[in-house]
Wavefront OBJ file of the C-alpha trace (Angstrom):
o trace
v 0.000 0.000 0.000
v 2.815 2.407 0.862
v 4.428 1.658 -2.483
v 1.178 2.541 -4.292
v 0.826 5.749 -2.280
v 4.410 6.692 -3.108
v 3.801 6.107 -6.810
v 0.615 8.169 -6.652
v 2.373 11.066 -4.896
v 5.129 10.960 -7.514
v 2.519 10.995 -10.281
v 0.732 14.007 -8.762
v 3.946 15.920 -8.120
v 5.306 15.764 -11.678
v 4.518 18.324 -14.344
v 2.055 17.519 -17.168
v 0.864 14.227 -15.614
v -2.621 15.369 -14.628
v -2.988 17.723 -17.567
v -2.340 14.942 -20.070
v -4.756 12.635 -18.249
v -7.622 15.140 -18.346
v -6.884 16.206 -21.920
v -7.209 12.618 -23.112
v -10.452 12.239 -21.118
v -11.735 15.507 -22.580
v -11.156 14.214 -26.100
v -12.519 10.703 -25.553
v -15.705 11.879 -23.822
v -16.304 14.893 -26.049
v -20.025 15.842 -26.172
v -21.543 13.487 -28.769
v -25.000 14.351 -27.444
v -26.658 17.462 -26.018
v -28.024 15.678 -22.921
v -27.420 17.836 -19.866
v -25.801 15.177 -17.662
v -23.382 14.052 -20.353
v -22.389 17.608 -21.272
v -22.094 18.405 -17.566
v -19.607 15.550 -17.121
v -17.637 16.799 -20.096
v -17.564 20.322 -18.686
v -16.275 18.872 -15.415
v -13.355 17.391 -17.372
v -12.871 20.781 -19.019
v -12.746 22.478 -15.611
v -10.120 19.958 -14.478
v -8.110 20.647 -17.643
v -8.221 24.370 -16.909
v -7.109 23.870 -13.300
v -4.358 21.463 -14.362
v -3.226 23.990 -16.970
v -2.440 26.380 -14.124
v -0.934 24.117 -11.470
v 0.500 21.248 -13.551
v 2.543 23.361 -15.991
v 5.874 25.056 -15.341
v 4.693 28.633 -16.017
v 6.678 31.783 -15.507
v 5.151 33.959 -12.729
v 3.722 36.455 -15.244
v 2.108 33.800 -17.433
v 0.713 32.012 -14.381
v -0.947 35.233 -13.226
v -2.477 35.878 -16.660
v -3.627 32.253 -16.981
v -5.206 32.361 -13.522
v -7.100 35.551 -14.380
v -8.483 33.879 -17.511
v -9.174 30.512 -15.844
v -11.745 31.881 -13.378
v -14.106 33.364 -16.012
v -13.468 30.380 -18.311
v -14.741 27.914 -15.698
v -17.658 30.099 -14.588
v -18.799 30.902 -18.135
v -18.549 27.250 -19.107
v -21.073 26.248 -16.449
v -23.275 29.290 -17.074
v -23.371 28.343 -20.738
v -24.712 24.942 -19.704
v -27.302 26.313 -17.262
v -28.405 29.286 -19.373
v -27.625 28.573 -23.053
v -27.569 31.793 -25.002
v -25.380 33.957 -27.207
v -23.846 36.042 -24.394
v -22.488 33.168 -22.322
v -21.674 31.123 -25.413
v -19.531 33.703 -27.176
v -17.830 34.811 -23.933
v -17.057 31.220 -22.949
v -15.656 30.286 -26.369
v -13.475 33.402 -26.575
v -12.027 33.234 -23.046
v -11.418 29.473 -23.192
v -9.694 29.665 -26.596
v -7.490 32.537 -25.391
v -6.639 30.635 -22.204
v -5.694 27.494 -24.149
v -3.508 29.403 -26.613
v -1.624 31.142 -23.786
v -1.045 27.889 -21.892
v 0.067 26.182 -25.104
v 2.660 28.876 -25.750
v 3.862 28.529 -22.147
v 4.282 24.766 -22.561
v 6.181 25.176 -25.828
v 8.431 27.807 -24.252
v 9.183 25.387 -21.436
v 9.840 22.248 -23.480
v 11.775 23.967 -26.291
v 14.210 25.654 -23.898
v 14.536 22.595 -21.663
v 18.148 21.433 -21.704
v 17.493 17.689 -21.604
v 14.846 15.462 -23.092
v 12.930 13.649 -20.345
v 9.557 11.961 -20.047
v 8.295 15.224 -18.593
v 9.367 17.050 -21.754
v 7.637 14.509 -23.981
v 4.435 14.746 -21.939
v 4.548 18.516 -22.356
v 4.899 18.141 -26.126
v 1.824 15.868 -26.263
v -0.179 18.207 -24.012
v 0.633 21.189 -26.224
v -0.495 19.255 -29.301
v -3.841 18.418 -27.708
v -4.330 21.984 -26.493
v -3.680 23.421 -29.963
v -6.476 21.244 -31.346
v -8.884 22.220 -28.548
v -8.076 25.923 -28.917
v -8.764 25.837 -32.658
v -11.972 23.859 -32.098
v -13.244 26.671 -29.889
v -12.095 29.179 -32.508
v -14.055 27.357 -35.232
v -17.068 27.234 -32.952
v -16.795 30.993 -32.427
v -16.355 31.710 -36.139
v -19.422 29.619 -36.988
v -21.496 31.680 -34.573
v -20.223 35.079 -35.756
v -20.258 34.109 -39.461
v -23.037 31.520 -39.905
v -22.509 28.733 -42.442
v -18.742 29.190 -42.426
v -18.444 25.407 -42.211
v -20.311 22.540 -43.797
v -21.562 20.422 -40.877
v -23.946 17.511 -40.486
v -27.346 19.153 -40.130
v -28.359 22.781 -39.770
v -28.672 23.965 -36.148
v -31.381 26.450 -35.329
v -28.937 28.141 -32.938
v -25.480 26.690 -32.560
v -25.124 27.221 -28.821
v -28.139 24.949 -28.192
v -26.313 21.854 -29.482
v -23.154 20.880 -27.639
v -22.526 17.952 -29.982
v -21.578 20.430 -32.713
v -18.470 21.170 -30.699
v -17.613 17.482 -31.054
v -17.714 17.946 -34.820
v -15.443 20.972 -34.656
v -13.060 19.054 -32.404
v -13.007 16.205 -34.904
v -12.378 18.717 -37.716
v -9.644 20.437 -35.683
v -7.702 17.241 -34.996
v -8.113 16.151 -38.608
v -6.762 19.486 -39.833
v -3.877 19.504 -37.363
v -2.899 15.971 -38.378
v -3.502 16.693 -42.090
v -5.871 13.715 -42.417
v -9.120 15.554 -43.183
v -11.721 13.351 -44.872
v -13.765 16.155 -46.427
v -16.976 15.432 -44.487
v -16.573 18.785 -42.685
v -15.258 21.645 -44.792
v -14.613 25.364 -44.396
v -16.797 27.345 -46.814
v -16.054 30.994 -46.028
v -12.789 32.900 -45.997
v -12.460 33.308 -42.215
v -12.957 29.613 -41.566
v -10.679 28.664 -44.459
v -7.910 30.957 -43.213
v -8.183 29.522 -39.721
v -8.078 25.948 -41.044
v -5.014 26.666 -43.191
v -3.297 28.315 -40.217
v -3.912 25.249 -38.062
v -2.615 22.981 -40.838
v 0.581 25.036 -41.087
v 1.047 24.888 -37.309
v 0.538 21.123 -37.361
v 3.209 20.618 -40.024
v 5.748 22.961 -38.445
v 5.069 21.467 -35.021
v 6.232 18.068 -36.182
v 9.089 19.392 -38.309
v 10.578 21.884 -35.848
v 9.703 20.760 -32.344
v 10.376 17.060 -32.854
v 13.629 17.894 -34.673
v 14.625 20.073 -31.714
v 13.930 17.281 -29.227
v 15.842 14.719 -31.288
v 18.825 17.050 -31.690
v 19.003 17.810 -27.955
v 18.679 14.134 -27.073
v 21.399 13.178 -29.585
v 23.722 15.931 -28.327
v 23.579 14.798 -24.712
v 23.770 11.119 -25.660
v 26.977 11.729 -27.666
v 28.330 13.944 -24.876
v 27.815 11.266 -22.230
v 29.444 8.618 -24.421
v 32.397 10.943 -25.077
v 32.866 11.552 -21.345
v 32.859 7.818 -20.663
v 35.415 7.007 -23.355
v 37.658 9.934 -22.374
v 38.148 8.707 -18.784
v 41.807 7.753 -18.211
v 42.505 4.040 -17.843
v 44.607 3.219 -14.744
v 47.315 0.571 -14.862
v 46.342 -2.833 -13.505
v 48.705 -2.703 -10.514
v 47.207 0.676 -9.413
v 43.656 -0.638 -9.661
v 44.575 -3.696 -7.592
v 46.158 -1.559 -4.913
l 1 2 3 4 5 6 7 8 9 10 11 12 13 14 15 16 17 18 19 20 21 22 23 24 25 26 27 28 29 30 31 32 33 34 35 36 37 38 39 40 41 42 43 44 45 46 47 48 49 50 51 52 53 54 55 56 57 58 59 60 61 62 63 64 65 66 67 68 69 70 71 72 73 74 75 76 77 78 79 80 81 82 83 84 85 86 87 88 89 90 91 92 93 94 95 96 97 98 99 100 101 102 103 104 105 106 107 108 109 110 111 112 113 114 115 116 117 118 119 120 121 122 123 124 125 126 127 128 129 130 131 132 133 134 135 136 137 138 139 140 141 142 143 144 145 146 147 148 149 150 151 152 153 154 155 156 157 158 159 160 161 162 163 164 165 166 167 168 169 170 171 172 173 174 175 176 177 178 179 180 181 182 183 184 185 186 187 188 189 190 191 192 193 194 195 196 197 198 199 200 201 202 203 204 205 206 207 208 209 210 211 212 213 214 215 216 217 218 219 220 221 222 223 224 225 226 227 228 229 230 231 232 233 234 235 236 237 238 239 240 241 242 243 244
């Protein structure tokens, strides 16, 4: 039991552990339906993601203050949007949450890119940033569709987009597909604002893999070669000195 408790405390103490856990849960249980209890459970995961994005990331003091100031309205507006669906809470929630996610993503990238060594913590941060980019763009698409109706071709025509939480699931699916460059064409951007946003996310997805992964590999290779060079450069003592 003590061993399990020790492992659990180690898991909680490390950076990006909890954030990655809740991000994966947020994606898996995205709102396929507009039933209140299901959407409420998803928003609970979202609230945990927001809290983890503050306390489970190695922020600078300034970024942590800004993120905390955005996290409070993001959580409150998220639940108000569920209790009182309407344009005011919807547009405020989408804007604040997207801004919060973009800021936290930049903070993660700043941390992992400048990190001297490649560790499991660094790799978890890279994965978290990738997920958060997709979520931030999904909220951005959701916001664009509200401000500029029919910017995207979706399944069905909502009477008012903020009444149907499962449309966010479609935008999340579209966002991940665009980021990974595996879009199937079932959801498409029809107007210029949506098209520009989709192209921007596609560019970020390609450069993310090309630059960030190359940076991690180069740092890992540098320190691996350095450690091997230090081992081979150690002076070999004569046998009689080692025996003495």
